[in-house]
C-alpha positions as CSV (number, residue, x, y, z in Angstrom):
1,M,58.9,136.6,-53.2
2,T,59.7,135.0,-56.9
3,V,57.1,133.8,-59.4
4,D,57.7,130.1,-59.8
5,H,58.3,129.0,-63.5
6,P,60.2,126.1,-65.4
7,L,63.3,127.8,-65.8
8,R,64.4,128.7,-62.2
9,L,67.8,128.6,-61.7
10,D,69.2,126.2,-59.1
11,V,70.8,128.8,-57.5
12,S,69.6,132.7,-56.5
13,R,69.9,135.3,-59.8
14,E,71.8,137.5,-57.4
15,E,74.8,134.5,-56.6
16,A,75.0,133.6,-60.6
17,L,74.9,137.4,-61.4
18,A,77.7,137.8,-58.6
19,H,79.7,134.9,-59.4
20,A,79.8,135.9,-63.5
21,A,80.9,139.6,-62.2
22,E,84.1,137.9,-60.7
23,L,84.5,135.8,-63.7
24,I,84.0,139.5,-65.9
25,A,86.6,141.2,-63.7
26,T,89.2,138.3,-63.6
27,A,88.8,138.5,-67.4
28,W,89.1,142.8,-67.5
29,R,92.6,142.1,-64.9
30,S,93.9,140.0,-67.6
31,F,93.4,142.2,-70.3
32,D,95.4,144.8,-68.6
33,R,98.6,143.3,-69.9
34,F,99.4,140.9,-72.7
35,R,99.8,137.1,-72.5
36,P,101.9,135.4,-73.3
37,G,100.6,132.1,-75.5
38,Q,96.9,131.9,-76.4
39,P,95.9,128.4,-74.3
40,P,95.1,126.0,-76.4
41,I,91.4,124.5,-77.3
42,G,91.3,121.9,-74.0
43,D,90.0,118.4,-73.2
44,R,87.2,120.2,-71.4
45,V,86.0,122.4,-73.6
46,R,86.5,119.8,-76.8
47,E,84.2,117.5,-74.5
48,L,81.5,120.0,-73.9
49,T,81.6,121.2,-77.5
50,S,80.5,117.5,-79.0
51,L,77.7,117.0,-76.3
52,G,74.6,116.6,-77.4
53,L,71.1,118.9,-76.2
54,P,71.1,118.8,-72.5
55,E,67.5,117.4,-71.5
56,A,68.3,117.9,-67.7
57,P,68.9,121.1,-65.8
58,G,72.3,121.9,-65.1
59,S,74.2,123.7,-61.9
60,A,74.4,127.5,-63.1
61,L,77.7,128.2,-61.3
62,A,79.4,124.9,-63.3
63,V,77.7,126.4,-66.5
64,I,79.1,130.1,-65.7
65,D,82.3,128.2,-65.0
66,D,82.5,126.4,-68.5
67,A,81.6,129.4,-70.6
68,A,84.1,131.4,-68.8
69,L,87.0,128.3,-69.3
70,A,85.6,128.6,-73.0
71,L,86.1,132.2,-73.2
72,D,89.3,132.4,-71.9
73,E,90.4,130.0,-74.6
74,T,89.2,131.9,-77.5
75,I,91.1,134.4,-79.4
76,A,90.2,137.6,-77.6
77,Q,90.5,141.0,-79.3
78,P,90.5,142.9,-76.0
79,R,94.2,141.8,-74.9
80,P,97.2,144.5,-76.2
81,R,98.7,143.1,-78.2
82,F,95.6,141.5,-80.3
83,F,96.8,143.4,-84.3
84,A,95.2,141.5,-86.5
85,F,91.9,142.7,-88.5
86,V,90.6,146.0,-87.1
87,G,90.0,144.2,-83.7
88,S,87.1,145.8,-81.1
89,S,88.6,146.4,-77.8
90,A,85.3,146.4,-75.6
91,L,85.4,149.1,-72.7
92,E,84.3,148.1,-69.8
93,I,81.5,150.5,-69.4
94,A,80.3,149.2,-72.8
95,V,80.3,145.5,-71.4
96,I,78.0,146.5,-68.6
97,G,75.9,148.7,-70.9
98,D,75.1,145.7,-73.4
99,A,74.1,143.8,-69.6
100,L,72.1,146.0,-68.7
101,A,70.2,146.5,-72.6
102,S,70.2,142.7,-72.7
103,C,68.4,142.1,-69.6
104,F,65.4,144.4,-70.3
105,D,65.5,143.5,-74.0
106,A,63.8,146.7,-75.3
107,N,62.7,146.2,-78.8
108,L,63.3,149.8,-81.1
109,A,61.8,148.5,-83.8
110,A,59.2,151.0,-82.4
111,Y,59.2,154.0,-80.3
112,A,60.2,152.8,-76.5
113,A,60.2,155.2,-74.7
114,A,63.2,156.0,-72.5
115,A,65.5,153.6,-75.4
116,S,64.5,155.5,-78.4
117,E,65.2,158.9,-77.1
118,I,68.7,157.6,-76.0
119,D,69.4,156.0,-79.3
120,R,68.1,159.2,-80.8
121,Q,70.7,161.2,-78.8
122,A,73.9,158.7,-79.4
123,V,73.2,159.2,-82.9
124,E,73.5,162.7,-82.4
125,W,77.1,162.5,-80.5
126,V,78.0,160.0,-83.1
127,A,77.4,162.9,-85.9
128,S,78.9,165.7,-83.9
129,F,82.1,163.5,-82.8
130,V,82.4,163.1,-86.6
131,G,81.5,166.2,-87.6
132,F,78.8,165.4,-89.6
133,P,75.5,167.2,-90.2
134,A,73.1,164.2,-90.2
135,G,69.6,164.6,-90.5
136,A,68.4,160.9,-89.3
137,G,70.6,157.6,-88.6
138,T,70.4,154.6,-86.9
139,F,72.7,151.8,-85.2
140,T,72.7,148.4,-87.0
141,S,75.2,145.7,-86.4
142,G,78.0,146.9,-88.2
143,G,79.4,148.1,-91.7
144,T,77.8,145.8,-94.0
145,V,74.1,146.1,-92.8
146,S,75.2,150.2,-92.4
147,N,76.7,150.2,-96.3
148,M,73.8,148.8,-97.5
149,T,70.8,150.8,-95.9
150,A,72.5,153.4,-97.4
151,L,73.1,152.1,-101.2
152,A,69.1,150.8,-100.6
153,A,69.0,154.8,-100.4
154,A,70.5,155.9,-102.6
155,R,69.4,152.9,-105.7
156,E,65.4,154.3,-104.5
157,R,67.0,158.5,-105.2
158,A,68.4,157.2,-108.5
159,I,66.1,154.9,-110.1
160,P,62.2,156.2,-107.7
161,G,60.1,152.8,-107.3
162,A,62.9,149.9,-107.4
163,R,62.2,148.9,-104.1
164,R,58.7,148.0,-105.3
165,D,59.3,147.3,-109.0
166,G,62.5,146.0,-109.4
167,I,65.2,147.2,-111.1
168,V,63.4,146.0,-114.1
169,D,65.3,147.1,-117.8
170,R,67.5,149.4,-116.2
171,R,71.2,149.3,-115.4
172,P,72.6,150.9,-112.3
173,A,75.8,151.2,-111.1
174,V,78.3,151.9,-108.3
175,Y,81.4,153.3,-107.6
176,C,84.0,152.4,-105.2
177,S,88.1,152.2,-104.9
178,A,89.7,149.4,-106.3
179,E,90.4,148.6,-102.7
180,A,87.1,149.4,-100.9
181,H,85.1,146.7,-98.6
182,Y,83.7,143.9,-99.9
183,S,80.7,144.4,-98.2
184,V,80.0,147.4,-101.2
185,T,79.7,144.7,-103.3
186,R,77.8,142.2,-101.3
187,A,75.2,145.1,-101.4
188,A,75.2,145.6,-104.9
189,E,74.7,141.8,-105.2
190,L,72.2,141.9,-102.9
191,L,70.0,144.7,-104.1
192,G,69.9,143.5,-107.5
193,I,72.5,146.0,-108.8
194,G,74.9,142.8,-109.1
195,S,78.7,142.8,-108.8
196,E,79.9,143.3,-112.4
197,W,78.1,146.8,-111.9
198,V,80.1,147.9,-109.0
199,R,83.1,150.4,-110.8
200,A,86.0,149.3,-109.5
201,I,88.3,153.2,-109.4
202,P,92.2,153.0,-110.1
203,I,93.9,154.5,-107.0
204,D,96.6,156.9,-106.7
205,S,100.3,156.2,-104.8
206,D,98.6,157.2,-101.5
207,R,95.9,154.4,-102.4
208,R,92.9,156.7,-102.5
209,A,90.2,156.4,-105.7
210,V,91.0,159.0,-108.4
211,P,88.3,161.6,-108.7
212,D,89.3,162.2,-112.1
213,A,89.1,158.4,-113.0
214,V,85.1,158.5,-111.3
215,A,84.3,161.3,-113.4
216,A,85.1,159.5,-117.2
217,A,83.5,156.3,-115.4
218,I,80.2,158.0,-114.5
219,D,80.1,159.8,-117.4
220,G,80.8,157.1,-119.8
221,D,78.0,155.1,-118.1
222,V,75.6,157.7,-118.3
223,A,76.3,158.0,-122.2
224,S,75.4,154.3,-122.4
225,G,72.4,154.5,-120.7
226,I,73.6,153.2,-117.3
227,V,72.3,155.0,-113.9
228,P,74.7,156.0,-111.6
229,V,73.8,155.2,-107.8
230,A,76.7,156.0,-105.7
231,V,80.1,156.9,-105.2
232,V,81.3,155.2,-102.3
233,A,84.4,156.8,-100.8
234,T,86.2,155.1,-98.0
235,A,87.7,156.9,-95.3
236,G,90.4,154.0,-94.2
237,T,90.5,151.2,-96.5
238,T,90.7,147.6,-94.3
239,L,93.5,147.1,-96.0
240,T,96.2,149.9,-95.9
241,G,93.6,152.6,-94.3
242,A,93.8,154.8,-97.2
243,I,91.6,157.8,-97.1
244,D,89.8,159.0,-100.6
245,P,90.0,162.7,-101.1
246,L,86.5,162.9,-99.8
247,D,85.6,166.6,-101.2
248,A,87.2,166.4,-104.6
249,L,85.1,163.1,-104.9
250,A,81.9,165.6,-103.3
251,D,82.7,168.0,-106.0
252,V,82.3,164.8,-108.7
253,C,78.3,163.8,-107.4
254,A,77.3,167.3,-106.9
255,K,78.1,168.4,-110.1
256,R,76.1,165.1,-111.5
257,G,73.6,164.3,-109.3
258,V,75.1,161.5,-107.7
259,W,74.4,160.1,-104.4
260,L,78.1,160.0,-101.9
261,H,78.3,157.5,-99.3
262,V,81.7,157.4,-97.1
263,D,82.2,154.3,-95.7
264,G,84.2,155.2,-92.4
265,A,83.6,151.7,-90.5
266,Y,87.1,151.8,-89.5
267,G,88.3,154.9,-90.1
268,L,86.2,157.8,-89.6
269,P,86.7,158.5,-85.5
270,A,90.0,159.6,-86.8
271,A,87.9,162.8,-87.8
272,A,87.6,163.9,-84.1
273,T,91.4,164.7,-84.0
274,L,93.4,167.2,-84.2
275,S,95.9,165.1,-86.5
276,G,93.5,163.2,-88.5
277,A,90.4,166.0,-89.2
278,G,92.4,167.4,-92.2
279,L,92.3,164.2,-93.9
280,F,88.6,163.7,-93.9
281,A,88.0,167.2,-95.1
282,G,84.7,167.1,-97.2
283,L,82.8,164.7,-94.8
284,E,80.1,166.9,-94.1
285,R,79.3,167.1,-98.0
286,A,78.5,163.7,-97.7
287,D,74.9,162.1,-98.2
288,S,75.6,159.4,-95.9
289,V,78.4,158.0,-93.9
290,S,79.1,155.3,-91.9
291,I,81.0,154.2,-88.9
292,D,81.7,150.9,-86.6
293,A,81.7,152.0,-83.2
294,H,83.0,148.5,-82.6
295,K,85.9,149.3,-84.0
296,W,87.6,152.4,-82.9
297,L,85.0,153.9,-80.6
298,Y,86.2,150.9,-78.7
299,M,82.7,149.3,-78.5
300,P,82.1,145.8,-78.0
301,K,80.3,144.2,-80.8
302,A,77.7,144.9,-82.5
303,C,77.5,148.6,-82.6
304,G,77.6,150.0,-85.9
305,V,76.3,153.4,-87.1
306,I,74.8,154.8,-90.4
307,L,73.9,158.6,-90.2
308,V,72.3,160.3,-93.6
309,R,71.8,164.2,-94.0
310,R,68.1,163.6,-95.2
311,R,65.5,161.0,-93.2
312,E,62.7,160.9,-95.6
313,D,65.9,159.0,-98.0
314,L,65.5,156.6,-95.8
315,I,62.0,156.5,-95.2
316,E,61.5,156.5,-98.9
317,A,63.4,152.8,-99.1
318,L,62.7,151.5,-96.2
319,A,59.0,152.3,-94.9
320,H,55.9,150.0,-94.6
321,D,53.3,150.3,-93.3
322,E,51.8,147.4,-92.0
323,D,48.7,146.1,-89.4
324,Y,50.5,145.1,-86.6
325,L,52.6,148.2,-86.9
326,P,50.1,150.9,-88.2
327,H,51.5,154.8,-88.5
328,D,50.0,157.4,-86.6
329,D,47.0,160.0,-87.9
330,D,49.7,162.4,-88.4
331,G,52.1,160.1,-90.3
332,E,54.5,160.0,-88.0
333,H,56.9,156.8,-88.6
334,H,58.8,154.1,-86.4
335,P,61.9,153.1,-86.1
336,V,61.6,150.4,-88.0
337,D,60.6,152.5,-91.2
338,I,64.6,153.8,-91.0
339,T,66.4,150.4,-90.9
340,L,66.8,147.2,-92.0
341,E,66.4,145.7,-89.4
342,Y,62.8,144.2,-87.3
343,S,63.7,143.4,-84.0
344,R,66.5,145.7,-83.1
345,P,68.5,145.4,-79.9
346,F,69.4,148.6,-77.9
347,R,72.6,148.9,-79.2
348,A,73.1,152.8,-78.6
349,L,73.2,152.2,-74.6
350,K,76.9,151.3,-74.3
351,L,78.1,153.7,-76.8
352,W,75.8,156.5,-74.6
353,L,76.9,155.3,-71.5
354,A,80.6,155.4,-72.3
355,F,80.6,158.9,-73.9
356,R,78.8,159.6,-70.7
357,A,81.5,157.9,-68.3
358,H,84.7,158.9,-70.3
359,G,83.4,161.8,-72.4
360,A,84.5,163.0,-75.8
361,A,88.2,164.3,-75.2
362,A,88.7,160.6,-74.0
363,F,87.9,159.4,-77.2
364,R,90.3,161.7,-79.3
365,T,93.0,160.9,-77.0
366,A,93.4,157.5,-77.0
367,I,92.7,157.4,-81.0
368,E,95.9,160.2,-81.3
369,R,98.0,157.6,-79.0
370,N,96.6,154.6,-81.6
371,L,97.6,157.2,-84.3
372,A,100.9,157.9,-82.8
373,Q,101.3,154.0,-82.3
374,A,101.2,153.5,-86.1
375,R,103.8,156.0,-86.9
376,L,106.0,154.4,-83.7
377,C,105.7,151.0,-85.5
378,Y,106.2,152.5,-88.8
379,D,109.8,154.0,-87.8
380,A,110.9,151.2,-86.1
381,V,110.2,149.0,-89.3
382,S,112.1,151.7,-91.2
383,A,115.0,151.8,-89.1
384,H,115.7,147.9,-89.0
385,P,117.8,146.4,-91.8
386,E,115.5,143.0,-91.8
387,L,111.8,144.9,-92.3
388,E,110.6,147.2,-94.6
389,P,107.5,148.4,-94.6
390,V,105.2,147.8,-97.7
391,C,103.3,151.1,-98.1
392,G,104.5,154.3,-97.2
393,A,103.5,156.7,-93.8
394,P,100.5,155.5,-92.5
395,A,97.3,157.5,-93.2
396,L,95.7,155.7,-90.1
397,S,96.7,153.1,-87.6
398,I,97.6,150.2,-90.0
399,V,101.2,149.8,-91.0
400,P,102.0,146.6,-93.2
401,F,105.8,145.3,-93.4
402,R,107.3,143.0,-94.2
403,H,110.7,140.6,-93.3
404,V,113.1,141.0,-96.1
405,P,116.2,139.1,-94.7
406,P,119.0,138.2,-97.2
407,G,119.1,134.9,-98.6
408,V,115.3,134.5,-99.0
409,S,114.0,133.8,-102.5
410,D,110.6,132.7,-102.0
411,L,109.6,136.4,-99.5
412,D,106.1,135.8,-99.8
413,A,106.0,132.5,-98.1
414,H,108.7,133.5,-95.8
415,N,105.8,136.1,-94.7
416,A,103.0,134.0,-94.8
417,L,104.9,131.7,-92.6
418,L,106.0,134.1,-90.1
419,A,102.7,135.4,-89.5
420,D,101.9,131.5,-88.5
421,R,105.1,131.3,-86.3
422,L,104.0,134.8,-84.8
423,R,100.6,133.6,-83.9
424,D,101.6,130.0,-82.8
425,G,104.5,131.8,-80.2
426,G,101.5,133.4,-79.0
427,R,103.4,136.9,-77.8
428,V,101.4,139.2,-80.8
429,W,98.5,138.0,-82.5
430,V,99.3,139.1,-86.2
431,A,97.6,138.7,-89.7
432,S,99.0,138.7,-93.2
433,A,97.6,140.3,-95.7
434,R,98.9,140.8,-99.3
435,V,99.7,144.6,-100.9
436,D,100.3,144.8,-104.7
437,D,101.2,141.1,-104.5
438,A,103.2,141.3,-101.8
439,V,102.9,139.1,-98.6
440,C,103.1,141.3,-95.0
441,L,102.3,141.4,-92.1
442,R,99.0,143.6,-91.2
443,P,99.1,145.1,-88.0
444,C,96.2,147.6,-86.8
445,F,96.4,149.8,-84.1
446,V,93.3,150.5,-82.5
447,N,92.9,149.5,-78.8
448,Y,92.9,151.7,-75.8
449,R,95.0,149.0,-73.9
450,T,97.7,148.6,-76.1
451,T,101.4,150.5,-75.5
452,D,104.0,151.5,-77.3
453,D,105.9,149.0,-75.9
454,D,103.7,146.1,-77.3
455,V,104.0,147.7,-80.7
456,L,108.0,147.5,-79.8
457,A,107.4,144.0,-78.7
458,L,105.3,143.4,-82.3
459,V,108.2,144.8,-83.8
460,D,111.3,142.8,-82.0
461,E,109.3,139.4,-82.3
462,A,108.9,140.0,-86.1
463,A,112.4,140.5,-86.8
464,R,113.5,137.3,-84.7
465,S,111.3,134.8,-85.6
466,G,111.9,136.2,-89.3
467,R,115.3,135.1,-88.9
468,E,114.8,132.1,-86.9
469,L,112.7,131.3,-89.4
470,A,115.5,132.3,-92.5
471,G,118.3,130.4,-90.4
472,G,119.7,132.5,-89.2
């Protein structure tokens, strides 16, 4: 017997769920291979998105169908030839995990019994997977919040009482690669450090922050009365996939007592692989690390993770004792005391399910495959007479390259137009980027559905469309 209320559907819950499940299964089948052409937004969706607020109820099955239609006309990152940005590819078991978590709608701000235990266990599994000795951690909406959380803890350690008193007359600074993610700058702005005090450190020929330059910047600032808050090492830059020398930066920080945060939002899962592990030497020495499981652990968004060596660092930076959520007499803290969020969804469930359903070894194999696909792309580009890689061999899975036909004087404009033409053609989806002032195509391989044939199709399409665009 169901309880009567004003928000009842016009069909049974079971019928609505079965209909939605079939539409999801249809979508999954469509993701198994590339779809030639991205359908434009059609008249029906245009009509739907121009409607005002509905006052009267509609058919549940009809509105679910409308949602499926709109999603089919949406650029979907799980498709195997979506190479733009650092996309998510949404494992099926993780999608089911999201549905289950949303159904029960647990709030992990306070202790939520089994959900909190699974959340803790999933944090431990992520730390174990990448090889970081975490004393605590929490799931977040992504790298921006994870990086801000880490820098909040670093600020409180560098300037005790800053969360209460403000920075006042102190001048803090943060140090990172010139190609670090902009979320570092955003965090500095929101934490009162200021973007002008984010020191962009020069990079070497492998596009990594130079440790001696970091050391010199810190020492110069200290001599001028500036307080070093943290060094942010990037483990997989968004632009090219470069990995800063973590061990050498850990030496710099250890000697000076400065917090070392590793922004591994994109690249850190590769630390679990046989071929990639050596690139992350020194990771275990960091104070904190961030990972986006919705990037290279194949989770649907949002599923970020922040890991810290010492739980008390997050407590000191974030904890409150409020009348509506008092601490117990034994001083036990709530999960909200180590996060920026209060109402926090059960993000851990999808990753917990995926590790259990597939096993860590399968994740390592999938990541290795993406690494091999990046090398395949690099080799195919290098061998083509009208294509050239913009950087050296890929450290991870980003391969910037461009089309360089004879007789074209403005290669930047040509490659920008080429990216647009490839997207309009719909056989591959790739974004343009600027590397060392050269406009190029910037594919990234982080999809477990992508095949070697998809990678070679990208190279072939870039060369073919580039020739057509150049008039060849």
